[in-house]
Every structure is written in structure tokens, then in C-alpha cells.
PLY file of the C-alpha trace (Angstrom):
ply
format ascii 1.0
element vertex 288
property float x
property float y
property float z
element edge 287
property int vertex1
property int vertex2
end_header
54.19 -48.03 -17.14
55.24 -51.58 -16.32
53.06 -54.23 -14.72
54.60 -57.24 -13.00
52.38 -60.19 -12.08
53.92 -62.64 -9.63
57.30 -61.05 -10.44
56.85 -61.67 -14.19
56.66 -58.64 -16.50
53.31 -58.50 -18.28
53.26 -57.89 -22.04
50.45 -55.40 -22.64
49.48 -52.17 -24.36
47.11 -49.47 -23.09
44.90 -48.00 -25.80
44.20 -44.94 -23.65
45.09 -43.32 -20.34
43.34 -45.18 -17.52
42.83 -44.64 -13.83
44.38 -47.06 -11.33
40.86 -48.27 -10.53
40.30 -49.24 -14.18
43.66 -50.98 -14.41
42.93 -52.99 -11.27
39.53 -53.98 -12.68
41.19 -55.24 -15.88
43.69 -57.28 -13.82
40.85 -58.78 -11.78
38.89 -59.70 -14.92
42.00 -61.17 -16.51
42.69 -63.30 -13.43
39.10 -64.48 -13.10
39.26 -65.85 -16.65
41.59 -68.51 -15.24
39.54 -68.83 -12.04
42.20 -66.92 -10.16
42.07 -63.86 -7.86
43.93 -60.60 -7.64
45.30 -61.02 -4.12
47.29 -57.83 -3.61
49.21 -55.12 -5.47
51.49 -52.15 -4.90
51.88 -49.03 -7.00
55.24 -47.32 -7.45
56.50 -49.41 -4.49
53.67 -48.02 -2.33
50.93 -50.01 -0.62
47.68 -49.89 -2.56
45.84 -48.51 0.50
48.04 -45.44 0.46
47.51 -44.35 -3.15
44.56 -42.75 -4.90
42.62 -45.11 -7.14
41.91 -42.13 -9.38
45.58 -41.55 -10.23
46.19 -41.92 -13.97
48.39 -44.42 -15.74
50.57 -41.46 -16.76
51.53 -41.06 -13.08
52.31 -44.73 -12.59
55.76 -46.12 -13.31
55.21 -49.64 -12.05
52.51 -51.92 -10.62
53.45 -55.13 -8.86
50.45 -57.51 -8.61
50.06 -60.95 -7.06
47.53 -63.40 -8.41
46.61 -66.78 -6.92
43.91 -69.36 -6.39
41.25 -69.54 -3.68
43.61 -70.99 -1.11
46.14 -68.21 -1.75
43.39 -65.61 -1.31
42.14 -67.18 1.93
45.65 -67.42 3.34
46.53 -63.83 2.45
43.28 -62.33 3.74
43.38 -64.41 6.90
46.97 -63.37 7.65
46.12 -59.69 7.02
43.15 -59.72 9.39
45.01 -61.68 12.07
47.90 -59.22 11.88
45.50 -56.24 12.15
43.68 -57.74 15.15
47.03 -58.31 16.88
48.04 -54.69 16.24
44.66 -53.35 17.40
44.68 -55.45 20.56
48.24 -54.30 21.32
47.15 -50.68 20.78
44.28 -51.07 23.27
46.66 -52.66 25.75
49.21 -49.84 25.46
46.48 -47.14 25.64
44.55 -48.95 28.40
44.41 -45.84 30.58
44.18 -43.33 27.72
40.45 -43.26 27.06
40.63 -39.79 25.52
43.22 -40.91 22.91
41.19 -44.00 21.99
38.05 -41.87 21.66
39.96 -39.39 19.51
40.96 -42.21 17.12
37.55 -43.90 17.23
36.70 -43.13 13.57
39.84 -44.97 12.37
39.18 -47.80 14.84
35.56 -48.21 13.64
36.74 -48.28 9.99
39.23 -50.98 10.96
36.53 -53.02 12.72
34.30 -52.82 9.66
37.19 -54.03 7.50
37.73 -56.97 9.91
34.01 -57.85 9.78
33.84 -57.68 5.97
37.01 -59.71 5.51
35.93 -62.34 8.04
32.52 -62.63 6.40
34.14 -63.11 2.97
36.42 -65.87 4.28
33.47 -67.49 6.06
31.49 -67.50 2.79
34.38 -69.03 0.88
34.56 -71.84 3.41
30.75 -72.15 3.22
30.84 -73.34 6.82
27.40 -72.00 7.67
28.68 -70.02 10.62
27.44 -66.49 11.06
29.71 -63.75 12.23
28.52 -61.68 15.16
28.33 -58.32 13.39
26.18 -56.67 16.04
29.17 -55.17 17.81
30.48 -53.68 14.57
27.08 -52.15 13.73
26.45 -50.50 17.06
29.88 -49.08 17.92
30.22 -45.37 17.24
32.72 -42.76 18.22
30.60 -41.87 21.28
30.56 -45.30 22.91
33.77 -47.00 21.72
35.33 -46.73 25.19
32.33 -48.13 27.06
32.26 -51.19 24.77
35.98 -51.95 25.22
35.58 -55.25 27.13
33.03 -56.58 24.68
35.28 -55.48 21.82
38.21 -57.47 23.25
35.98 -60.52 23.61
34.62 -60.36 20.03
38.06 -59.73 18.53
39.45 -62.77 20.34
36.57 -64.92 19.08
37.18 -63.80 15.50
40.94 -64.21 15.90
40.56 -67.80 17.04
38.07 -68.62 14.27
40.49 -67.20 11.70
43.28 -69.35 13.12
40.96 -72.35 12.63
40.32 -71.28 9.02
44.06 -70.90 8.48
44.83 -74.35 9.88
41.97 -75.91 7.87
43.26 -74.26 4.73
46.76 -75.64 5.40
45.28 -79.10 5.99
43.33 -78.98 2.71
46.66 -78.80 0.87
48.03 -81.93 2.56
47.98 -85.42 1.14
45.62 -88.00 2.63
48.58 -89.73 4.28
49.71 -86.46 5.92
46.17 -85.75 7.14
45.88 -89.25 8.57
49.19 -88.91 10.38
48.15 -85.56 11.88
44.80 -87.00 12.95
46.49 -89.96 14.66
48.91 -87.63 16.40
46.09 -85.45 17.72
44.05 -88.32 19.14
47.13 -89.92 20.66
47.82 -86.69 22.58
44.38 -86.45 24.18
45.39 -88.27 27.40
48.39 -85.98 27.80
46.12 -82.97 27.29
43.73 -84.25 29.96
46.61 -84.60 32.38
47.69 -81.04 31.62
44.13 -79.80 32.20
44.14 -81.35 35.66
47.35 -79.47 36.50
45.90 -76.24 35.07
42.73 -76.53 37.18
44.84 -77.30 40.27
47.10 -74.28 39.66
44.06 -72.05 39.37
42.84 -73.19 42.78
46.18 -72.59 44.53
46.84 -69.11 43.16
49.27 -69.95 40.34
47.15 -68.18 37.72
50.00 -67.07 35.43
51.36 -70.59 35.15
47.86 -71.91 34.57
47.05 -69.35 31.87
50.30 -70.07 30.02
49.60 -73.82 30.04
45.97 -73.24 29.04
47.03 -71.28 25.95
49.26 -74.21 24.92
46.37 -76.67 25.26
43.99 -74.38 23.36
46.53 -74.02 20.54
46.78 -77.82 20.37
42.99 -78.05 20.37
42.79 -75.51 17.54
44.89 -77.84 15.41
42.59 -80.67 16.46
39.51 -78.68 15.46
40.99 -78.23 12.00
41.54 -82.00 11.85
37.94 -82.63 12.97
36.57 -80.19 10.44
38.54 -81.85 7.64
37.15 -85.22 8.81
33.58 -83.91 8.59
33.02 -83.83 12.36
31.29 -80.46 12.39
29.23 -81.27 15.52
32.42 -81.83 17.51
33.84 -78.56 16.18
30.70 -76.63 17.22
30.75 -78.28 20.65
34.41 -77.35 21.01
33.67 -73.74 20.00
30.94 -73.55 22.66
33.35 -74.92 25.24
36.04 -72.42 24.32
33.42 -69.67 24.41
32.58 -70.66 28.00
36.27 -70.51 28.88
36.52 -67.06 27.27
33.49 -65.86 29.26
34.97 -67.11 32.56
38.25 -65.40 31.74
36.44 -62.21 30.75
34.57 -62.23 34.08
37.73 -63.14 35.98
35.81 -66.07 37.47
38.62 -68.47 38.26
36.38 -70.90 40.14
34.12 -71.31 37.11
37.17 -71.53 34.83
38.69 -74.29 36.93
35.41 -76.24 36.87
35.09 -75.94 33.07
38.66 -77.09 32.59
38.59 -79.93 35.11
35.18 -81.31 34.16
33.65 -80.06 30.89
36.89 -79.81 28.94
38.18 -83.20 30.11
34.80 -84.85 29.46
34.74 -83.42 25.95
38.17 -84.87 25.23
37.11 -88.25 26.69
34.11 -88.32 24.36
36.33 -87.48 21.40
38.69 -90.30 22.30
35.82 -92.83 22.70
34.17 -91.82 19.44
37.43 -92.17 17.58
37.96 -95.60 19.09
34.52 -96.70 17.87
35.36 -95.51 14.37
38.62 -97.52 14.41
36.81 -100.66 15.61
34.27 -100.43 12.79
0 1
1 2
2 3
3 4
4 5
5 6
6 7
7 8
8 9
9 10
10 11
11 12
12 13
13 14
14 15
15 16
16 17
17 18
18 19
19 20
20 21
21 22
22 23
23 24
24 25
25 26
26 27
27 28
28 29
29 30
30 31
31 32
32 33
33 34
34 35
35 36
36 37
37 38
38 39
39 40
40 41
41 42
42 43
43 44
44 45
45 46
46 47
47 48
48 49
49 50
50 51
51 52
52 53
53 54
54 55
55 56
56 57
57 58
58 59
59 60
60 61
61 62
62 63
63 64
64 65
65 66
66 67
67 68
68 69
69 70
70 71
71 72
72 73
73 74
74 75
75 76
76 77
77 78
78 79
79 80
80 81
81 82
82 83
83 84
84 85
85 86
86 87
87 88
88 89
89 90
90 91
91 92
92 93
93 94
94 95
95 96
96 97
97 98
98 99
99 100
100 101
101 102
102 103
103 104
104 105
105 106
106 107
107 108
108 109
109 110
110 111
111 112
112 113
113 114
114 115
115 116
116 117
117 118
118 119
119 120
120 121
121 122
122 123
123 124
124 125
125 126
126 127
127 128
128 129
129 130
130 131
131 132
132 133
133 134
134 135
135 136
136 137
137 138
138 139
139 140
140 141
141 142
142 143
143 144
144 145
145 146
146 147
147 148
148 149
149 150
150 151
151 152
152 153
153 154
154 155
155 156
156 157
157 158
158 159
159 160
160 161
161 162
162 163
163 164
164 165
165 166
166 167
167 168
168 169
169 170
170 171
171 172
172 173
173 174
174 175
175 176
176 177
177 178
178 179
179 180
180 181
181 182
182 183
183 184
184 185
185 186
186 187
187 188
188 189
189 190
190 191
191 192
192 193
193 194
194 195
195 196
196 197
197 198
198 199
199 200
200 201
201 202
202 203
203 204
204 205
205 206
206 207
207 208
208 209
209 210
210 211
211 212
212 213
213 214
214 215
215 216
216 217
217 218
218 219
219 220
220 221
221 222
222 223
223 224
224 225
225 226
226 227
227 228
228 229
229 230
230 231
231 232
232 233
233 234
234 235
235 236
236 237
237 238
238 239
239 240
240 241
241 242
242 243
243 244
244 245
245 246
246 247
247 248
248 249
249 250
250 251
251 252
252 253
253 254
254 255
255 256
256 257
257 258
258 259
259 260
260 261
261 262
262 263
263 264
264 265
265 266
266 267
267 268
268 269
269 270
270 271
271 272
272 273
273 274
274 275
275 276
276 277
277 278
278 279
279 280
280 281
281 282
282 283
283 284
284 285
285 286
286 287
């Protein structure tokens, strides 16, 4: 049996036949000695989720393992959960009118939701941000009521998805130099007026029946704001981040209720006012 760690062959000797589970535990302990983490591994070119952890070393020809630091672990886990949420959301969209099929696969769906919740909670703890995941949906869903909770499920998944994107951006920012962070921060604040102008157009389009155009533009602004939230979090402006999250939650709720009048009001007033306050507060900081 050969073990490759980060594409480098490991020099080792087994003193006895071990199970895959035991080998993985040894790799984890070895990595932790250098304050590193076992991020992922494959066995005989097969994903670790598809092999038995009780298989013996005699059955294993090769293990490929990847080890990294905390940032590597966060990035990998975040990407995995984001990818799974995208696949799950796409599945629900394709099977929108196939309630019986979704109910039939509810056990697998629930297992996937629990995995999302556990992974998200782990990332949240690593960031030590103090936010609490809404695990209520994951606790109460069962195979009998998965269909009836579909709208709430979409809403919660989107909330988690967006929070993970914030984690991902924050993690990327943490690896930047102070100069790069400063440049990104300046760029964000300089684009606030343009964003406010775009919000006016979005609100107007919502009122004249151009919803598709409005939604597309809104997603662009929200993506820009997500980058801004990462900048604010890096700058220690947690209150602004929480206020922004509440605002985006109100937008999500209006979208979920298909209340375009409420959505237009939030965008044209609350959202623009929030950005104005951000701009003023930043100006005060620069003056000081």
C-alpha cells in the first residue's frame, strides 16, 4: 500500500494490518502535530465517501491524502457545501412538480441537510463569529413532511449559501496583504454611489413590470455587497455586517412572499439609506 500526501509519497511502515478508519486516524494525528488538518482523501482512486472505512490495508493499493492549514480546510469545506447546496437546489427546481419522487428520496435529502448543518456549524465555530445557525429546520424535517416544508427549505438554504459565500470571501481577504485589503476597501466605498443609482433603477423596474431585469440587476448588487460585507468584517465593523444581513433577510422574505411592492420599498429606501450611512461613516473615519 502506498500513501501520497499532497502528491508526495510518504515513507512509512505498517506494523500490522489496519482498517481504513485506523489509517485515517493516524494521518489526522500526524497532521495535527504540525497544527495541520486532513482535508480530504481518496482510496484506490475512489472518493472516500464511497468506500467502507472497515476495509483492511491489505485491500488498499493507494491512498491519496491532502493536508493543509485552517484556511485550506475552511476553503475546501465551504466549497463542498456550496456545491452541494447548488446541486440540491437544482434538484428541487427540476423536480418541482414531482412531489412523490422528492418524498421517495427524503431520507437521502435529510442526510444531506444534516451534513450541510454540521459543516456550516464547524466553519462558523472556526471563524468564531458568534453567529448561530438556524438548525431548527434540519431538526424538524422528516420524510413525512419534507414536501410541505419546501419553501422554508429553499429560504434557509439560500441564507446558508450566502453566509458561506461571505465566509469564503472573508477567508480570501485574510490572505491578502494590508495594501491589497486597503485597495479593496477603497474600491468598495467608491462604488457606493453607483450602487445607489442601480438600486433606484431596480426599484423603478419592479414598479413597471420589468421584474426579470430588476432581479438580474439586484443579484449583481447583492454580489457586490457580499464582497463589501467581507471587507467590513475584516475591518471589524461587525454591527454593519449584522445590519446588512438583516436587510438582505428582509429582501429574501419579500422575494419569498412575491411581494414586489415591499421589495421595491426596501430597495429604494432601506437599502439606499444603509449605503448612505456606510458612506458617511467611512468619511468620518477618513477625516479623523
